[in-house]
N, C-alpha and C positions, 0 to 999 in steps of 0.2 A: 441571429437574424429573427428567430421566433420572438425573442423578448422585445425587439424593436417594433415588430408588427403589433404585438400586444399593447405596447405603450401608445403607438399611433392610433390603434382602434379605440382605446380608452379615451385618448385626448379628443378624438373626433366625436365620440359619444357624449362627452361632457360639453363640448362646444355646441352640439345640436340640442342638448337639453336646455340650454339657455335661450334658444331661438324659438320656443314654443309660442302659441297664440297668446295675445294679451288677455289678461284676466278682466272679467267684467267689473266695472266700478262698484265698490261697496256702498251700500246705502245705510244711512243712519236709522237704526231701529229704536223706537221709543223705549224699548225694554233695556237698552244698553246705557241709559243715563246714569246708572249706579256704578258703572265700571270706572276703574282708575285710568286717567288719561295722562300722557306725558306732559311735562311742564313746558309750555311753549314760551318763547321769548316774550317779554312784556311789551305792551304798547305805551305804557306809562309807568311811573313809579308810584302811582296812587294805590295804596294797599287795598282800597275798596274796589278798585277796578281789576288789578292784577294781584290776586291773593298769592301770598308766598314770596313776593318780591319786595325789595325796599331800596330806597335811594341811599347811595354812598357818595363820598366826596371825591373819589378818584377812580381811575380805570381798573384798579386792582386793590385787593385787601389781603392782608397777611393773617393766616391762621396761627394759633399758638404753636403748631408744629414747625412753622417757618415756611410752609408752602404758601405761595401767592395764588389767589383765585382772581380771575379776570371778570370784570363787570361788563354789561352790555349798555351801549349808548341808546337812549331814547330821547324824545323831545323834552322830557322832564329832567334829564340828566342821566348820570350813571346808575344802573340798577343791577342788583345781584340777588340770587335766592337767599332768603333770610337765614336758612340753615346750611349755607354753603360750607361751613367749617365744622359741622356737626361730627363728622367722622375723622377729623384731622386735629384732634385735641382741643377743639373748641375755638372760640366761644360758641355756645349752643345757638344763640341768635346773633346775627351780624348787624342788624339794623341799629343805627345810632338813635339815641333817644332825643 
C-alpha cells in the first residue's frame, strides 16, 4: 500500500510540474548572431538562398551504406541537405553537378 501511495504521489507531482506558467517569449539578442542555429527546411533549392541544401531528382537518395535519405519538396523541386550521407559512408556531398 505504501508503494502505491508513493507511486501515485510521484505521478501527480510529475503531472503538476508540466502545468506551470507559460514562459515569456524569448527575444533575439543581437549578440546571438554568431550562435549555431538548427537547419530549417528550405524555401527553395537555390544554394545562394538556402545554404547547405541542394536539388535532387527524386524524393530520396541512397547513401553508400544503403540507407535511403528522404528529400523535402519545395516549389523548386526536391531538396536535401548537401552532406546528408556524410556519416553513412558517403558520398561527402550529395549535390549533383
